[in-house]
Structure formats: C-alpha cells, structure tokens
N, C-alpha and C positions, 0 to 999 in steps of 0.2 A: 360504862355505867354499871355493868354487871359486877366488875371487879371491885369498884368502890363500895357497892352495896354489900358485897361479901365481906369486905374488911370491917364495915360497920357492925354487921351481924356478929362477926368474930369477937369484936370488943365487948358487945353487949352480953354475949353468952359466956365468953371466956374459953380459954383453951382447955381441952380435956373434959368439958362439961358434958353431962349426959342429960338430954332433954327430950321432950316429945316434939318431934318435928312436924307431925301431921298437919295441925292447923296453920303453923307458920309457913309451911311449904305451900299450902293452898293460897295464903295471902300473897306470897311472893309470885305465885303463878298468875293470880288475878292481876297483879300490878305490872308484872313485866312479860308475862306470856311464856317465859322459859327461865330456868335456872341451871347452874352447873354445880355439881357437888364434887369435892375432892377429899380424899382420906376420911371417908364417912363410914361408920359401921351402923348398920340398921338391925335392931332387935325387934321383932314383931311376932305376935302370936299368929296373926294372919296377914298375909301379904297378897294383895291383888295387883297383878300387872296386866295392863291393857295393851295389847299389841295390835296396831291397826292391821286389818286383813289385807293380805297381798293377793291380788288377782292372779291366779295361775295362768301361765301361757297356754293357749289352746294347743291341743296335740297337732303334730304336723299332718297336713293333708295327705291322704293316701293317693299316690300317683295312679292315674288310670293305666290299665294294662297297655304295654307297648304294642303298637300296630306294626306288624311286619309288612313292608311294602311288597307289592306283587313283583314277581320276576319280570324283567323286560322281555318282550317277545319280538321287538324289532329295534333296529338302530335308529337313534334319533336323527332326524333329517335337519341339516343346517346348510344354508347357502354358502358356498365357497367363493370368495372373491380374491383372485390372485393379486398380489401387490404389484402395482404398476410403477415402473421407474423410468426415468429419462436419463439418457447418457450424453455426455458432452462430445463424444467422438463418433465418427461414422467411417465404415470401411470404404475405401476408394472403389468406384466401379471401373472395371477394365473390360474392354471389348476385344474379342478375338475374331479374326476373319473380317472380310470386307466384301460387300456385294458389288456388282458392276457399277452402280451409281456412286459407290464410294471409292472406286478405283481398283477393285479386285474382281474375282470371278466366283466368289462363293454364293450359293443360293440362300444361305442363312448365316447369320452371325451369332456368336455366343457371348452373352454378358455375364460376368461374375462379380461378386462383391456388392457393395451398396448397403450392407446390413447396418442397422443402428441398434440392434439388441443382441444378446447372446443367442447361440444356435437354437433355433426352433422355439424361442419365446414368442410364439404366435399370438399369445394374449396381449403382448405389448405392441408388436408391429409385424405385419406380414412382410418378409424380405422381398425386395424387388426382383431378385434373381435366384432361382433354386440351384442347388449343387448340380454339377454336370459330370459326365463320365467320358473318358477318352480311352480308346483301345490301343494297346501297345502292339506295334508291328516292327519287324526288323528287316534291314536291307540285305541280309545274308542268312543262310541257314545256321541256326543256333540250337544247342541242346535244349529241349523242352520236356517238362514232365508229361507222361503219357496222358494224364487227364486233360491237358491242354492240347497236346499234339493231335489227339484224335479228332478235334474240331477244326483244325487248320492245316491238316496234313497236305491237302492239295495246293495250298498257296504259300507254303514255306519257301522262302528264297525269292518270292515275287512280292515286294512291298506294296505295289499298286493293287494287285489282286487281293492281297491280304486286307488292305484298307477297305476295299469295296465290299468284301465279305463282312467285315466288322460293322460297316454302316448299314448294309442292306439286311443282314441276318441278325446281327446282335443288337442293332438299334442304338449305337453309341452316338454321342453328340460331337465328338472330336476324334481325331486320329493323331497318335504320337508315333512318329517315325524315328526309330533309333538307328543312327548311322554308325553301327558298330564296326563296319568294314573299314572305317577310317582310322581305327586304332593302330598305332605304330607297331603294337605287339601282335596284331592279327594280319589283315591284308594291307594295311597302310594305304588304303585307297585315297587318291588325290581329291581335293575339294571340288574340282570340276565334275568328277564322277558322282560325288554326293549331291551336287546341285542338280544333275540330271535325274537322279532318283526322286528328288523332291518335285521336280517338274512333272514327272510321270504320275506321282501320287496326286498332285493338284488337278491333273486332268481326269484321274480315275474317280475321285470323289469331290463333292461340293460342300463339304463341311470344313470348318477351320482346322488348321494343322498346328501341331507342336513338333518342333524339330529337336531331337535329342542327339547330343554329341557322344564321343567315346569316353570322355572323362579325362583326357590328356589336355591340360590347359592350353598349351601352344597349338596343338593340332585343332582343337575345338575353335579357337579364335580364328584360325585360317578358314575352317569349314563354314563357320557362321557368317563370315564376311561374304563368302561366295554365295551361300544360300540366300542371304538377305538381298543380294542383288537380283538373283533370278526370280525371287518371290516378291519383287517390289510391289507394294500396294496391297498384298494379300493379308497383311497383319498377322503373320505367324508368330508363335512364341518360341524363342530360342532357349533351349533347355540344356545346360544352364550356365550361368555366370557365377563365379566363386571368388572368395578372398585369395585363393591361390592364383587365380588369373590376375587379380589386382596386384599381388606381390611381383608377378612376372612382368608387370607394366602393360598388360594386354586388355585390361577391363575397359579402359577408355576407348580403345579401338573398336571393340565389339559394341559398346553402348552407342558410340557415334554412328556406326553403320546401321544399327537398329533404328535410331532416330531418323536417319536420313531416308530410310526406305519404309518407315511407318510400321515397325514391328514392336513386339513386346518381349521382355526378357524375364526369365525365371531365375530369381536370386536364391541360390542354394547354400544353406549353412547346416551344420551338424548339431542340431538340438541345443543351440546356445543363442538365447535372445540377444545378448550383447553383440555377438558376431552378426546376427541378422540386422540389427540396427546399424552397425558399422558398415556393412555392405550396402545397405540402402542409402546411407549418407553419401557414400562414394558415388552411387548411381545418380543421385540427385544433381550432381554436377553436369550430367549429360542428358538425362531423360526426364520427361514429365512423370509425375507420380502415377498417372493413369496408364503407364506403360511398364509397370513393375508388379510381378506376382511373386510371392515368397514360397519356398519349399523348405520347411523346418526339419525335414527328415522323418521318414516313416519306419519305425521298428515294428516287426511283425508280432502277431500274437505269440506269446511265450518267449519272445526275444527282446523285450523292452517296450511293448506296446503302451504300457502305463506311463512310461517316460514321454513317449511321443504325445500321448493324450494331454499330459500335464503341460508340455511346452506349447502345444497348439492352443490350449485353453487359456493359459497365461497370456499368450500373445493377443488373443482376441479380447480378453477382458481389459488388458492394458490399452489396446487400441480404442475401445469404447470409452475408457476413462480419460482419453485425450492425448495419448502418446502418438504423435504424427508419424514417427518412424516405423510403427508397426501397423498402420492403418492400410494394409494391403491384403487382397485376397490370398488364400493359401492353396497350395496344390500338394497332393499326396501321391507318392510312388507306391501305390497299394500292391503292385505286383511284387514288392519285396517280400510279401507273405510266402511266395513260392520258394524263397531261400531257406525257409524253415524246413528242416528234415522231416518233421511230422506231417507236412503238407503233401509230400509225394513219396517218401520212402516206404518200402514194404515193411510193415511191423506185424505185431501179433494179431490174432483173430479179433480181439476186442477193439482194434483200430479200423476194422473194415466196415463198409466198403471204401477202398482207397479212392475210387473215382468220385466219391462224395466228400471225402475228408479234405482234399485240396480246395475245392470251391468253398467249403465252409470256412477254411482258414482265411481265404481271401475275403470272404464276405464279412466275417467278424472283425477283421482288421479294418475294413472300410467303414462298417457301421459304428465302430468305436470312435473313429476320427470324425465321422459325420456329426456326432453329438458334440464334438469339440469345436466345430465351426469350419471344417475344410470345405472348399468350394469346388475343387477339381479332383477327380479320382482317376488315376491311370491304372487300368485293370486289364485282365486278359481272358479269364474263363467266362464263357457266355452265360452260364447259370448264375455266377456271382454278379455279373453285370446286370442281368435281369432282376435279380433279387434286390440289389441296392436301389435300382431305379424304382422298383415297386414300393419299397419302404419309404423312399423320399416322397413319392406320390401320395401314399397313405398318410404320412405325417402332415402333408399339406392339406389334407381333407379335414383336419381339425376335429377328429372324432367321428367322421362320417364313414370310415372304413370298418368292415366287420372283423372282429378279432380272430374269428375262426379262419378267415381267408388270409389274414396276415401271417398266421402260423404255418400255412401250407408249404412255405419254402423249405421247411426242415426236411420234408419228405420228397422234395422235388426230384424228378427223374433226370439223370444226366447221360 
C-alpha cells in the first residue's frame, strides 16, 4: 500500500520537483501512520526532530562487601559406614588334633580357616577361628642364632622337652617337630626312629602336632608313612607334600596313608598360585578338602616379603571370589626370617641391640602375612611369639585395645 501511494505521489508531483512537503507529510502521516522517504533533500530554515526518550539502564548494583568465613577450629564430624560386601566363597575349616572322644589323646584341638571375608574385615564378619602359632623344635642339635639359643639352650637335642617348654613357657597353640635327622645328607635316621620321636613328643605335650620332614621327597614319603601309623587318630599335619613328590610317584602313597589314619597334609608350593592349584587338584583324588592346608612360601623381611604378601593375598581373594582350588587355610614358615643375615649377624652399632633385632625381624615377617590372611605361623623366638599373639588378640577386640599398650612391644625386654 505504501509503495503504490508513493508511485501516485511521484506522478502528481513529477520527478525533480521542488515542493513544500510539510503539509503533505502531515496528511500522509494521518492517513497511513507512517511513510518512507527515498532520495529526498530537505531544505529548511528550522528543523525540529523529536526523538522519543530512551530510559537509561539503572546503574549496576554495588555488591555488598565479601564476608570472609571464619577459620575452622575443629574437624567436621561425619559418621563413617564401611562398605559391606558378601563373597561367594568361603575358606574350608580344618581341624588339627583329636581328643580322646575323637580317637586321639589331645586335651584340645585347633581349628583354622572358615573365613568368609578378607583378613580382619571384622566389620563384615567375625572369623570363626583366629590365627594360631606353632613353635618349631628339632629332633637333633642344629645351629641356632644366639638370640634364640639363649632361650632353649637346656632342651636343644631333646624334642620332647623342647616341645614342653614351648607350650608351658611360650604359650604356643601347636608344636612343629622337624625331623631333620632323617635327611640322607645328615644322620639319615630311619623312619622307625623318627616315629619314636613323634611318640615321645605326643606324650610330652597335649597340643596338636605338625610333623616336618627333611625335604627329600623319597625319604619324607617313607617317614610320613611310618609317622602316620604310630600317630593314628591324633590328626597330625604332615609337612609337607610337594609337586616333586608327585613327579616321583609318591604323592598318592602319602595322601592315602594320611587319609587312612585321619591326618592332614600341608601342600607346599613356591609362590606360584598355578602350582598350588595343580597340587591341590592332585590331592583331591585321595583326600577330602578339609584335610588340606596350603603353604605358599614365606620370604623374610628384606628378602621378598612383599612377594609373599601378594601371593597370599591373591590366593585369599581368589578363594573368596569362588575359586574352590584355593579355598584352604594357609600356613607360614615364619622362622624363615632367621635366614636373613640382618636378623642375627653382628653389624654396625646402628643395628644394635642384636638380641632385639632378630625377634623384630621374625615379628614383622609374621605381622605382614597376618594381614594377608595366614592362619598358622611357625615361629621360634618367645618374644616374637608373644608379640604376634598379643597383636592378634588386640585386633579381635575391635578397637577395645589401648594404642599405648599395643606399641609396648617395640621396647620389649628379651
């Protein structure tokens, strides 16, 4: 409409005409409300232009001064709720020793295993059986570090008296008798003599026994057969059976005699879970699962302890995750700590006192593997035995122990 009107005006006025546009503009504005001008020159003596007022934006508000928060004077308190998990697997419970009503002569039995959570996850479940300690004794006189020898000097060479001392004075839960005299490279004592030694120890103490061989697969198989017969019904643990014994065709013989006389075997492998599973599978052909305990090897502090910890921890977690071939209690030869030269060798003044250094070496080795889930600790030094037992008891108190008393073992007198 605007364009057509503009064309009409253009015809009426004519191109290039000079006219007064004031009244005409007013008429157009009244009629149409708005007009558009193109190529227009305006000559005027006075020109008034009305621009509608634009409301100015209000000035920005001035922010109030920043309030500096007060410095905290105490830590905020928040309730901690540990995450609770459930696991598909559980460690097999194994019993060592047998009372008279069970066909043996022990005054008490020891049960290990049965856990359904990682070590000391007491917020998830209290384990049915706490870890236990066995004292190592030998059936002949062997070289010992001075720090140990000073405590057993009077009973060295007499395994029965040594066992009684360890039970009565050191307070151990089991006794491990190492039949080192049967070693073909030492005395090569016959199996019958070894069996008599075990009979004497069974009469001297009333706790369960672990019977250690000499490490020669053939000789150990012969010794274990004889010992199993004389200890019939006592449910001792034969330590140990190995894959070397299986390769020699002797594993089945030892496992059969253990089952026949109601004993337990210790399956030893060298820090290799695949080997541990393989050995257990072979044993399943002869023994029930509740007659097998694993030894995954203990490397001492400073000599591979971190590897031992990792292997034991992996085994326990795999067992809880449902691996049936690893669902067995574990044992640690903690006295391997004394093979470390730092545990007994005379060193510089900064390493003294030597009498305390050795027990500390054994203690730290044991406590490290305790947190990985080990169930049985084979130990020697009375101070180390006492300390580990005390730590286990304090951990089971679930915060009830006093921290200052827990730390006292660092300055224990030996």
